[in-house]
Biopython code that builds the backbone (N, CA, C, O; Angstrom):
import numpy as np
from Bio.PDB.StructureBuilder import StructureBuilder

atoms = [
    (1, "ARG", "N", (-22.919, -5.891, -20.805)),
    (1, "ARG", "CA", (-22.072, -6.918, -21.376)),
    (1, "ARG", "C", (-22.254, -7.001, -22.891)),
    (1, "ARG", "O", (-21.297, -7.226, -23.632)),
    (2, "THR", "N", (-23.469, -6.821, -23.329)),
    (2, "THR", "CA", (-23.727, -6.851, -24.774)),
    (2, "THR", "C", (-22.945, -5.754, -25.472)),
    (2, "THR", "O", (-22.322, -5.992, -26.507)),
    (3, "MET", "N", (-22.974, -4.562, -24.915)),
    (3, "MET", "CA", (-22.240, -3.437, -25.514)),
    (3, "MET", "C", (-20.733, -3.704, -25.487)),
    (3, "MET", "O", (-20.039, -3.448, -26.471)),
    (4, "VAL", "N", (-20.240, -4.206, -24.386)),
    (4, "VAL", "CA", (-18.810, -4.496, -24.261)),
    (4, "VAL", "C", (-18.401, -5.531, -25.292)),
    (4, "VAL", "O", (-17.391, -5.362, -25.976)),
    (5, "ARG", "N", (-19.170, -6.594, -25.409)),
    (5, "ARG", "CA", (-18.841, -7.623, -26.404)),
    (5, "ARG", "C", (-18.845, -7.048, -27.823)),
    (5, "ARG", "O", (-17.975, -7.379, -28.628)),
    (6, "TYR", "N", (-19.816, -6.191, -28.131)),
    (6, "TYR", "CA", (-19.860, -5.592, -29.459)),
    (6, "TYR", "C", (-18.628, -4.717, -29.705)),
    (6, "TYR", "O", (-17.988, -4.833, -30.749)),
    (7, "VAL", "N", (-18.301, -3.866, -28.776)),
    (7, "VAL", "CA", (-17.146, -2.979, -28.954)),
    (7, "VAL", "C", (-15.866, -3.796, -29.113)),
    (7, "VAL", "O", (-15.036, -3.495, -29.971)),
    (8, "LEU", "N", (-15.711, -4.817, -28.295)),
    (8, "LEU", "CA", (-14.526, -5.673, -28.423)),
    (8, "LEU", "C", (-14.492, -6.375, -29.780)),
    (8, "LEU", "O", (-13.416, -6.589, -30.339)),
    (9, "SER", "N", (-15.646, -6.730, -30.306)),
    (9, "SER", "CA", (-15.686, -7.393, -31.618)),
    (9, "SER", "C", (-15.235, -6.459, -32.736)),
    (9, "SER", "O", (-14.887, -6.914, -33.825)),
    (10, "GLN", "N", (-15.241, -5.164, -32.469)),
    (10, "GLN", "CA", (-14.804, -4.169, -33.449)),
    (10, "GLN", "C", (-13.321, -3.821, -33.289)),
    (10, "GLN", "O", (-12.837, -2.860, -33.887)),
    (11, "ASP", "N", (-12.607, -4.603, -32.484)),
    (11, "ASP", "CA", (-11.179, -4.382, -32.185)),
    (11, "ASP", "C", (-10.931, -3.025, -31.541)),
    (11, "ASP", "O", (-9.956, -2.338, -31.847)),
    (12, "VAL", "N", (-11.826, -2.662, -30.652)),
    (12, "VAL", "CA", (-11.711, -1.413, -29.902)),
    (12, "VAL", "C", (-11.614, -1.772, -28.430)),
    (12, "VAL", "O", (-12.302, -2.678, -27.960)),
    (13, "VAL", "N", (-10.767, -1.070, -27.707)),
    (13, "VAL", "CA", (-10.674, -1.264, -26.264)),
    (13, "VAL", "C", (-11.551, -0.215, -25.587)),
    (13, "VAL", "O", (-11.215, 0.969, -25.593)),
    (14, "PRO", "N", (-12.662, -0.636, -25.010)),
    (14, "PRO", "CA", (-13.509, 0.342, -24.318)),
    (14, "PRO", "C", (-12.922, 0.692, -22.955)),
    (14, "PRO", "O", (-12.247, -0.119, -22.320)),
    (15, "ILE", "N", (-13.190, 1.887, -22.535)),
    (15, "ILE", "CA", (-12.861, 2.301, -21.174)),
    (15, "ILE", "C", (-14.197, 2.481, -20.465)),
    (15, "ILE", "O", (-14.969, 3.379, -20.802)),
    (16, "LEU", "N", (-14.464, 1.639, -19.499)),
    (16, "LEU", "CA", (-15.707, 1.753, -18.750)),
    (16, "LEU", "C", (-15.532, 2.832, -17.691)),
    (16, "LEU", "O", (-14.434, 3.036, -17.173)),
    (17, "ALA", "N", (-16.617, 3.516, -17.377)),
    (17, "ALA", "CA", (-16.545, 4.644, -16.446)),
    (17, "ALA", "C", (-17.679, 4.582, -15.438)),
    (17, "ALA", "O", (-18.817, 4.249, -15.772)),
    (18, "THR", "N", (-17.345, 4.907, -14.201)),
    (18, "THR", "CA", (-18.374, 5.034, -13.180)),
    (18, "THR", "C", (-18.995, 6.416, -13.291)),
    (18, "THR", "O", (-18.514, 7.271, -14.035)),
    (19, "LYS", "N", (-20.069, 6.623, -12.543)),
    (19, "LYS", "CA", (-20.762, 7.913, -12.569)),
    (19, "LYS", "C", (-20.629, 8.577, -11.212)),
    (19, "LYS", "O", (-20.369, 7.913, -10.209)),
    (20, "ALA", "N", (-20.806, 9.878, -11.185)),
    (20, "ALA", "CA", (-20.604, 10.635, -9.950)),
    (20, "ALA", "C", (-21.762, 10.491, -8.977)),
    (20, "ALA", "O", (-21.561, 10.509, -7.763)),
    (21, "ASP", "N", (-22.963, 10.348, -9.500)),
    (21, "ASP", "CA", (-24.128, 10.324, -8.607)),
    (21, "ASP", "C", (-24.408, 8.915, -8.096)),
    (21, "ASP", "O", (-23.849, 7.929, -8.576)),
    (22, "ASN", "N", (-25.281, 8.860, -7.116)),
    (22, "ASN", "CA", (-25.770, 7.601, -6.583)),
    (22, "ASN", "C", (-27.292, 7.680, -6.521)),
    (22, "ASN", "O", (-27.897, 7.411, -5.483)),
    (23, "SER", "N", (-27.899, 8.049, -7.640)),
    (23, "SER", "CA", (-29.342, 8.262, -7.658)),
    (23, "SER", "C", (-30.121, 6.985, -7.350)),
    (23, "SER", "O", (-31.265, 7.054, -6.901)),
    (24, "GLU", "N", (-29.520, 5.832, -7.585)),
    (24, "GLU", "CA", (-30.203, 4.577, -7.279)),
    (24, "GLU", "C", (-30.170, 4.258, -5.785)),
    (24, "GLU", "O", (-30.926, 3.405, -5.321)),
    (25, "GLY", "N", (-29.294, 4.939, -5.019)),
    (25, "GLY", "CA", (-29.276, 4.826, -3.572)),
    (25, "GLY", "C", (-28.377, 3.764, -2.974)),
    (25, "GLY", "O", (-28.117, 3.792, -1.771)),
    (26, "ASP", "N", (-27.901, 2.838, -3.768)),
    (26, "ASP", "CA", (-27.067, 1.767, -3.204)),
    (26, "ASP", "C", (-25.774, 1.539, -3.996)),
    (26, "ASP", "O", (-25.112, 0.516, -3.825)),
    (27, "ASN", "N", (-25.426, 2.472, -4.843)),
    (27, "ASN", "CA", (-24.221, 2.396, -5.681)),
    (27, "ASN", "C", (-24.182, 1.155, -6.572)),
    (27, "ASN", "O", (-23.109, 0.740, -7.009)),
    (28, "SER", "N", (-25.337, 0.567, -6.840)),
    (28, "SER", "CA", (-25.354, -0.678, -7.601)),
    (28, "SER", "C", (-24.925, -0.499, -9.055)),
    (28, "SER", "O", (-24.361, -1.417, -9.650)),
    (29, "ILE", "N", (-25.183, 0.662, -9.627)),
    (29, "ILE", "CA", (-24.794, 0.866, -11.031)),
    (29, "ILE", "C", (-23.277, 0.925, -11.151)),
    (29, "ILE", "O", (-22.698, 0.263, -12.012)),
    (30, "ASN", "N", (-22.629, 1.709, -10.298)),
    (30, "ASN", "CA", (-21.163, 1.754, -10.337)),
    (30, "ASN", "C", (-20.558, 0.394, -10.018)),
    (30, "ASN", "O", (-19.556, 0.003, -10.616)),
    (31, "ALA", "N", (-21.162, -0.329, -9.078)),
    (31, "ALA", "CA", (-20.664, -1.669, -8.743)),
    (31, "ALA", "C", (-20.775, -2.594, -9.952)),
    (31, "ALA", "O", (-19.865, -3.378, -10.221)),
    (32, "ALA", "N", (-21.877, -2.506, -10.675)),
    (32, "ALA", "CA", (-22.059, -3.348, -11.866)),
    (32, "ALA", "C", (-21.044, -2.987, -12.946)),
    (32, "ALA", "O", (-20.485, -3.869, -13.599)),
    (33, "ILE", "N", (-20.809, -1.702, -13.131)),
    (33, "ILE", "CA", (-19.814, -1.262, -14.119)),
    (33, "ILE", "C", (-18.438, -1.802, -13.752)),
    (33, "ILE", "O", (-17.713, -2.293, -14.616)),
    (34, "ALA", "N", (-18.078, -1.714, -12.488)),
    (34, "ALA", "CA", (-16.774, -2.211, -12.033)),
    (34, "ALA", "C", (-16.671, -3.731, -12.212)),
    (34, "ALA", "O", (-15.616, -4.241, -12.589)),
    (35, "ARG", "N", (-17.764, -4.453, -11.942)),
    (35, "ARG", "CA", (-17.747, -5.915, -12.127)),
    (35, "ARG", "C", (-17.528, -6.284, -13.595)),
    (35, "ARG", "O", (-16.762, -7.199, -13.897)),
    (36, "VAL", "N", (-18.192, -5.580, -14.497)),
    (36, "VAL", "CA", (-18.029, -5.876, -15.923)),
    (36, "VAL", "C", (-16.600, -5.561, -16.364)),
    (36, "VAL", "O", (-16.001, -6.325, -17.120)),
    (37, "ALA", "N", (-16.058, -4.449, -15.897)),
    (37, "ALA", "CA", (-14.668, -4.110, -16.238)),
    (37, "ALA", "C", (-13.716, -5.204, -15.754)),
    (37, "ALA", "O", (-12.813, -5.612, -16.484)),
    (38, "ALA", "N", (-13.917, -5.670, -14.539)),
    (38, "ALA", "CA", (-13.057, -6.729, -14.005)),
    (38, "ALA", "C", (-13.254, -8.037, -14.769)),
    (38, "ALA", "O", (-12.286, -8.732, -15.080)),
    (39, "GLU", "N", (-14.498, -8.366, -15.066)),
    (39, "GLU", "CA", (-14.811, -9.614, -15.777)),
    (39, "GLU", "C", (-14.128, -9.669, -17.142)),
    (39, "GLU", "O", (-13.625, -10.719, -17.542)),
    (40, "TYR", "N", (-14.109, -8.554, -17.851)),
    (40, "TYR", "CA", (-13.522, -8.506, -19.186)),
    (40, "TYR", "C", (-12.086, -7.980, -19.187)),
    (40, "TYR", "O", (-11.484, -7.805, -20.246)),
    (41, "GLU", "N", (-11.542, -7.728, -17.990)),
    (41, "GLU", "CA", (-10.187, -7.190, -17.834)),
    (41, "GLU", "C", (-10.002, -5.919, -18.657)),
    (41, "GLU", "O", (-9.043, -5.774, -19.414)),
    (42, "LEU", "N", (-10.952, -5.005, -18.483)),
    (42, "LEU", "CA", (-10.945, -3.737, -19.209)),
    (42, "LEU", "C", (-10.570, -2.596, -18.284)),
    (42, "LEU", "O", (-10.737, -2.691, -17.068)),
    (43, "PRO", "N", (-10.061, -1.515, -18.864)),
    (43, "PRO", "CA", (-9.761, -0.346, -18.037)),
    (43, "PRO", "C", (-11.034, 0.267, -17.470)),
    (43, "PRO", "O", (-12.075, 0.302, -18.127)),
    (44, "LEU", "N", (-10.927, 0.743, -16.246)),
    (44, "LEU", "CA", (-12.051, 1.381, -15.577)),
    (44, "LEU", "C", (-11.632, 2.779, -15.151)),
    (44, "LEU", "O", (-10.654, 2.952, -14.424)),
    (45, "TRP", "N", (-12.369, 3.756, -15.601)),
    (45, "TRP", "CA", (-12.189, 5.145, -15.166)),
    (45, "TRP", "C", (-13.150, 5.332, -14.000)),
    (45, "TRP", "O", (-14.363, 5.419, -14.188)),
    (46, "ASN", "N", (-12.595, 5.393, -12.797)),
    (46, "ASN", "CA", (-13.430, 5.545, -11.613)),
    (46, "ASN", "C", (-13.704, 7.028, -11.388)),
    (46, "ASN", "O", (-13.110, 7.666, -10.518)),
    (47, "PHE", "N", (-14.608, 7.550, -12.186)),
    (47, "PHE", "CA", (-14.956, 8.967, -12.088)),
    (47, "PHE", "C", (-15.557, 9.292, -10.727)),
    (47, "PHE", "O", (-15.324, 10.374, -10.189)),
    (48, "TRP", "N", (-16.324, 8.371, -10.172)),
    (48, "TRP", "CA", (-16.905, 8.567, -8.843)),
    (48, "TRP", "C", (-15.821, 8.923, -7.835)),
    (48, "TRP", "O", (-16.011, 9.814, -7.007)),
    (49, "ALA", "N", (-14.685, 8.233, -7.898)),
    (49, "ALA", "CA", (-13.601, 8.487, -6.940)),
    (49, "ALA", "C", (-13.046, 9.901, -7.070)),
    (49, "ALA", "O", (-12.591, 10.479, -6.082)),
    (50, "SER", "N", (-13.076, 10.459, -8.261)),
    (50, "SER", "CA", (-12.533, 11.810, -8.435)),
    (50, "SER", "C", (-13.501, 12.888, -7.960)),
    (50, "SER", "O", (-13.073, 13.994, -7.631)),
    (51, "THR", "N", (-14.779, 12.592, -7.919)),
    (51, "THR", "CA", (-15.746, 13.594, -7.470)),
    (51, "THR", "C", (-16.107, 13.452, -5.998)),
    (51, "THR", "O", (-16.591, 14.408, -5.391)),
    (52, "TYR", "N", (-15.887, 12.298, -5.422)),
    (52, "TYR", "CA", (-16.307, 12.063, -4.044)),
    (52, "TYR", "C", (-15.745, 13.084, -3.053)),
    (52, "TYR", "O", (-16.483, 13.524, -2.171)),
    (53, "PRO", "N", (-14.461, 13.484, -3.159)),
    (53, "PRO", "CA", (-13.919, 14.446, -2.187)),
    (53, "PRO", "C", (-14.407, 15.888, -2.382)),
    (53, "PRO", "O", (-14.181, 16.731, -1.514)),
    (54, "LEU", "N", (-15.058, 16.180, -3.486)),
    (54, "LEU", "CA", (-15.501, 17.544, -3.768)),
    (54, "LEU", "C", (-16.701, 17.921, -2.899)),
    (54, "LEU", "O", (-17.418, 17.045, -2.417)),
    (55, "PRO", "N", (-16.919, 19.226, -2.700)),
    (55, "PRO", "CA", (-18.128, 19.632, -1.983)),
    (55, "PRO", "C", (-19.374, 19.031, -2.644)),
    (55, "PRO", "O", (-19.535, 19.115, -3.861)),
    (56, "ASP", "N", (-20.239, 18.433, -1.851)),
    (56, "ASP", "CA", (-21.455, 17.762, -2.340)),
    (56, "ASP", "C", (-21.131, 16.724, -3.409)),
    (56, "ASP", "O", (-21.946, 16.445, -4.289)),
    (57, "HIS", "N", (-19.931, 16.159, -3.319)),
    (57, "HIS", "CA", (-19.454, 15.132, -4.258)),
    (57, "HIS", "C", (-19.497, 15.611, -5.706)),
    (57, "HIS", "O", (-19.637, 14.814, -6.634)),
    (58, "GLY", "N", (-19.372, 16.938, -5.884)),
    (58, "GLY", "CA", (-19.335, 17.493, -7.234)),
    (58, "GLY", "C", (-20.678, 17.557, -7.916)),
    (58, "GLY", "O", (-20.751, 17.697, -9.137)),
    (59, "LEU", "N", (-21.756, 17.457, -7.135)),
    (59, "LEU", "CA", (-23.095, 17.445, -7.723)),
    (59, "LEU", "C", (-23.866, 18.703, -7.347)),
    (59, "LEU", "O", (-23.680, 19.268, -6.270)),
    (60, "THR", "N", (-24.731, 19.126, -8.256)),
    (60, "THR", "CA", (-25.592, 20.273, -7.981)),
    (60, "THR", "C", (-26.668, 19.856, -6.978)),
    (60, "THR", "O", (-26.714, 18.702, -6.551)),
    (61, "ALA", "N", (-27.522, 20.792, -6.612)),
    (61, "ALA", "CA", (-28.546, 20.539, -5.597)),
    (61, "ALA", "C", (-29.482, 19.385, -5.962)),
    (61, "ALA", "O", (-30.078, 18.773, -5.076)),
    (62, "ASP", "N", (-29.618, 19.083, -7.257)),
    (62, "ASP", "CA", (-30.509, 17.982, -7.645)),
    (62, "ASP", "C", (-29.880, 16.611, -7.399)),
    (62, "ASP", "O", (-30.542, 15.587, -7.565)),
    (63, "GLY", "N", (-28.592, 16.585, -7.000)),
    (63, "GLY", "CA", (-27.919, 15.328, -6.705)),
    (63, "GLY", "C", (-27.596, 14.491, -7.916)),
    (63, "GLY", "O", (-27.253, 13.315, -7.792)),
    (64, "PHE", "N", (-27.702, 15.088, -9.093)),
    (64, "PHE", "CA", (-27.483, 14.342, -10.324)),
    (64, "PHE", "C", (-26.494, 15.019, -11.260)),
    (64, "PHE", "O", (-25.561, 14.380, -11.749)),
    (65, "HIS", "N", (-26.692, 16.309, -11.513)),
    (65, "HIS", "CA", (-25.846, 17.024, -12.468)),
    (65, "HIS", "C", (-24.534, 17.457, -11.833)),
    (65, "HIS", "O", (-24.467, 17.737, -10.636)),
    (66, "LEU", "N", (-23.494, 17.507, -12.658)),
    (66, "LEU", "CA", (-22.176, 17.918, -12.189)),
    (66, "LEU", "C", (-22.117, 19.429, -12.000)),
    (66, "LEU", "O", (-22.735, 20.190, -12.745)),
    (67, "THR", "N", (-21.364, 19.842, -10.992)),
    (67, "THR", "CA", (-21.109, 21.273, -10.819)),
    (67, "THR", "C", (-20.182, 21.717, -11.942)),
    (67, "THR", "O", (-19.281, 20.983, -12.347)),
    (68, "PHE", "N", (-20.413, 22.924, -12.435)),
    (68, "PHE", "CA", (-19.703, 23.377, -13.625)),
    (68, "PHE", "C", (-18.685, 24.464, -13.316)),
    (68, "PHE", "O", (-18.923, 25.363, -12.508)),
    (69, "ALA", "N", (-17.567, 24.355, -13.971)),
    (69, "ALA", "CA", (-16.548, 25.399, -14.029)),
    (69, "ALA", "C", (-15.701, 25.104, -15.254)),
    (69, "ALA", "O", (-15.585, 23.957, -15.685)),
    (70, "GLY", "N", (-15.114, 26.153, -15.808)),
    (70, "GLY", "CA", (-14.238, 25.967, -16.963)),
    (70, "GLY", "C", (-12.978, 25.215, -16.593)),
    (70, "GLY", "O", (-12.652, 25.060, -15.416)),
    (71, "ASP", "N", (-12.280, 24.756, -17.602)),
    (71, "ASP", "CA", (-11.088, 23.921, -17.395)),
    (71, "ASP", "C", (-9.825, 24.758, -17.208)),
    (71, "ASP", "O", (-8.998, 24.879, -18.111)),
    (72, "TYR", "N", (-9.702, 25.322, -16.030)),
    (72, "TYR", "CA", (-8.481, 26.018, -15.632)),
    (72, "TYR", "C", (-7.952, 25.258, -14.434)),
    (72, "TYR", "O", (-8.314, 25.538, -13.291)),
    (73, "PHE", "N", (-7.095, 24.298, -14.710)),
    (73, "PHE", "CA", (-6.676, 23.356, -13.685)),
    (73, "PHE", "C", (-5.777, 23.974, -12.621)),
    (73, "PHE", "O", (-5.501, 23.339, -11.603)),
    (74, "ASP", "N", (-5.319, 25.194, -12.841)),
    (74, "ASP", "CA", (-4.498, 25.877, -11.841)),
    (74, "ASP", "C", (-5.314, 26.853, -10.992)),
    (74, "ASP", "O", (-4.745, 27.616, -10.211)),
    (75, "ASP", "N", (-6.623, 26.837, -11.135)),
    (75, "ASP", "CA", (-7.513, 27.702, -10.369)),
    (75, "ASP", "C", (-8.195, 26.844, -9.296)),
    (75, "ASP", "O", (-9.080, 26.043, -9.598)),
    (76, "LEU", "N", (-7.772, 27.023, -8.051)),
    (76, "LEU", "CA", (-8.265, 26.167, -6.972)),
    (76, "LEU", "C", (-9.776, 26.249, -6.795)),
    (76, "LEU", "O", (-10.413, 25.246, -6.473)),
    (77, "ALA", "N", (-10.355, 27.421, -7.000)),
    (77, "ALA", "CA", (-11.806, 27.557, -6.852)),
    (77, "ALA", "C", (-12.534, 26.727, -7.910)),
    (77, "ALA", "O", (-13.536, 26.077, -7.611)),
    (78, "ARG", "N", (-12.040, 26.748, -9.124)),
    (78, "ARG", "CA", (-12.674, 25.962, -10.186)),
    (78, "ARG", "C", (-12.490, 24.466, -9.948)),
    (78, "ARG", "O", (-13.338, 23.660, -10.333)),
    (79, "MET", "N", (-11.394, 24.105, -9.321)),
    (79, "MET", "CA", (-11.131, 22.690, -9.065)),
    (79, "MET", "C", (-11.972, 22.138, -7.915)),
    (79, "MET", "O", (-11.841, 20.969, -7.553)),
    (80, "GLU", "N", (-12.819, 22.966, -7.350)),
    (80, "GLU", "CA", (-13.802, 22.498, -6.371)),
    (80, "GLU", "C", (-15.072, 22.013, -7.089)),
    (80, "GLU", "O", (-15.999, 21.517, -6.449)),
    (81, "MET", "N", (-15.106, 22.154, -8.389)),
    (81, "MET", "CA", (-16.255, 21.751, -9.194)),
    (81, "MET", "C", (-15.939, 20.444, -9.923)),
    (81, "MET", "O", (-14.773, 20.113, -10.137)),
    (82, "ALA", "N", (-16.967, 19.714, -10.298)),
    (82, "ALA", "CA", (-16.775, 18.395, -10.905)),
    (82, "ALA", "C", (-16.369, 18.439, -12.373)),
    (82, "ALA", "O", (-15.633, 17.571, -12.844)),
    (83, "TRP", "N", (-16.847, 19.446, -13.094)),
    (83, "TRP", "CA", (-16.605, 19.467, -14.541)),
    (83, "TRP", "C", (-15.122, 19.424, -14.900)),
    (83, "TRP", "O", (-14.737, 18.625, -15.753)),
    (84, "PRO", "N", (-14.272, 20.253, -14.283)),
    (84, "PRO", "CA", (-12.851, 20.153, -14.626)),
    (84, "PRO", "C", (-12.252, 18.791, -14.259)),
    (84, "PRO", "O", (-11.383, 18.281, -14.967)),
    (85, "TRP", "N", (-12.716, 18.211, -13.162)),
    (85, "TRP", "CA", (-12.228, 16.889, -12.780)),
    (85, "TRP", "C", (-12.663, 15.834, -13.791)),
    (85, "TRP", "O", (-11.918, 14.895, -14.073)),
    (86, "ARG", "N", (-13.853, 15.986, -14.330)),
    (86, "ARG", "CA", (-14.313, 15.058, -15.364)),
    (86, "ARG", "C", (-13.371, 15.108, -16.555)),
    (86, "ARG", "O", (-12.907, 14.075, -17.036)),
    (87, "ASN", "N", (-13.093, 16.312, -17.023)),
    (87, "ASN", "CA", (-12.251, 16.459, -18.207)),
    (87, "ASN", "C", (-10.814, 16.036, -17.932)),
    (87, "ASN", "O", (-10.205, 15.355, -18.756)),
    (88, "LEU", "N", (-10.269, 16.426, -16.795)),
    (88, "LEU", "CA", (-8.886, 16.085, -16.473)),
    (88, "LEU", "C", (-8.713, 14.578, -16.308)),
    (88, "LEU", "O", (-7.806, 13.991, -16.897)),
    (89, "THR", "N", (-9.573, 13.952, -15.515)),
    (89, "THR", "CA", (-9.400, 12.515, -15.279)),
    (89, "THR", "C", (-9.735, 11.687, -16.517)),
    (89, "THR", "O", (-9.178, 10.603, -16.694)),
    (90, "ALA", "N", (-10.621, 12.165, -17.368)),
    (90, "ALA", "CA", (-10.878, 11.467, -18.633)),
    (90, "ALA", "C", (-9.618, 11.460, -19.495)),
    (90, "ALA", "O", (-9.231, 10.423, -20.034)),
    (91, "LEU", "N", (-8.987, 12.615, -19.620)),
    (91, "LEU", "CA", (-7.749, 12.687, -20.407)),
    (91, "LEU", "C", (-6.639, 11.839, -19.799)),
    (91, "LEU", "O", (-5.893, 11.181, -20.524)),
    (92, "GLN", "N", (-6.525, 11.849, -18.479)),
    (92, "GLN", "CA", (-5.515, 11.028, -17.815)),
    (92, "GLN", "C", (-5.763, 9.548, -18.058)),
    (92, "GLN", "O", (-4.822, 8.783, -18.271)),
    (93, "THR", "N", (-7.018, 9.145, -18.027)),
    (93, "THR", "CA", (-7.361, 7.745, -18.248)),
    (93, "THR", "C", (-7.053, 7.337, -19.679)),
    (93, "THR", "O", (-6.462, 6.282, -19.911)),
    (94, "ILE", "N", (-7.446, 8.158, -20.635)),
    (94, "ILE", "CA", (-7.155, 7.859, -22.041)),
    (94, "ILE", "C", (-5.653, 7.766, -22.256)),
    (94, "ILE", "O", (-5.186, 6.861, -22.949)),
    (95, "ASP", "N", (-4.893, 8.679, -21.680)),
    (95, "ASP", "CA", (-3.438, 8.666, -21.814)),
    (95, "ASP", "C", (-2.839, 7.396, -21.211)),
    (95, "ASP", "O", (-1.963, 6.777, -21.814)),
    (96, "ALA", "N", (-3.302, 7.009, -20.035)),
    (96, "ALA", "CA", (-2.771, 5.808, -19.386)),
    (96, "ALA", "C", (-3.060, 4.554, -20.212)),
    (96, "ALA", "O", (-2.194, 3.691, -20.361)),
    (97, "VAL", "N", (-4.270, 4.457, -20.745)),
    (97, "VAL", "CA", (-4.619, 3.297, -21.561)),
    (97, "VAL", "C", (-3.809, 3.296, -22.857)),
    (97, "VAL", "O", (-3.296, 2.256, -23.271)),
    (98, "TYR", "N", (-3.696, 4.444, -23.486)),
    (98, "TYR", "CA", (-2.905, 4.548, -24.709)),
    (98, "TYR", "C", (-1.461, 4.108, -24.462)),
    (98, "TYR", "O", (-0.900, 3.329, -25.233)),
    (99, "ARG", "N", (-0.872, 4.610, -23.391)),
    (99, "ARG", "CA", (0.521, 4.252, -23.083)),
    (99, "ARG", "C", (0.663, 2.766, -22.789)),
    (99, "ARG", "O", (1.633, 2.141, -23.218)),
    (100, "ALA", "N", (-0.288, 2.194, -22.066)),
    (100, "ALA", "CA", (-0.230, 0.776, -21.753)),
    (100, "ALA", "C", (-0.356, -0.079, -23.011)),
    (100, "ALA", "O", (0.337, -1.087, -23.149)),
    (101, "LEU", "N", (-1.228, 0.316, -23.919)),
    (101, "LEU", "CA", (-1.419, -0.462, -25.150)),
    (101, "LEU", "C", (-0.283, -0.299, -26.143)),
    (101, "LEU", "O", (-0.083, -1.154, -27.006)),
    (102, "ASN", "N", (0.461, 0.792, -26.028)),
    (102, "ASN", "CA", (1.523, 1.069, -27.007)),
    (102, "ASN", "C", (2.923, 0.930, -26.447)),
    (102, "ASN", "O", (3.895, 1.278, -27.118)),
    (103, "SER", "N", (3.043, 0.430, -25.233)),
    (103, "SER", "CA", (4.385, 0.242, -24.665)),
    (103, "SER", "C", (4.993, -1.040, -25.211)),
    (103, "SER", "O", (4.304, -2.032, -25.449)),
    (104, "LYS", "N", (6.263, -0.988, -25.395)),
    (104, "LYS", "CA", (6.972, -2.155, -25.894)),
    (104, "LYS", "C", (7.426, -2.999, -24.701)),
    (104, "LYS", "O", (7.923, -2.467, -23.708)),
    (105, "PRO", "N", (7.251, -4.308, -24.807)),
    (105, "PRO", "CA", (7.645, -5.192, -23.691)),
    (105, "PRO", "C", (9.138, -5.219, -23.494)),
    (105, "PRO", "O", (9.630, -5.909, -22.602)),
]
sb = StructureBuilder()
sb.init_structure("model")
sb.init_model(0)
sb.init_chain("A")
sb.init_seg("    ")
for serial, (resi, resn, name, xyz) in enumerate(atoms, 1):
    if name == "N":
        sb.init_residue(resn, " ", resi, " ")
    sb.init_atom(name, np.array(xyz, "f"), 0.0, 1.0, " ", f" {name:<3s}", serial, name[0])
structure = sb.get_structure()
């Protein structure tokens, strides 16, 4: 909340993001991030949702690091890895927020 308040004080709209792993075991970190986003009515990039359907949820054997592949979004084998999904969904989220903030009523 301190970070969110500071960023907002700088006239910046933060995009909060969940994480792919659940190293804490109860998803409490992602839940807390989502609560703060809702509390401040901020955009939330649910990165966890984009990696969950991937093999091993897009995580390497250590259960923490993302599986890697280059950003070739038309290559189905590469799209089984988390890294391209991270980059693609980040860009989609930024684009959606930009469009929402710059649309005329």
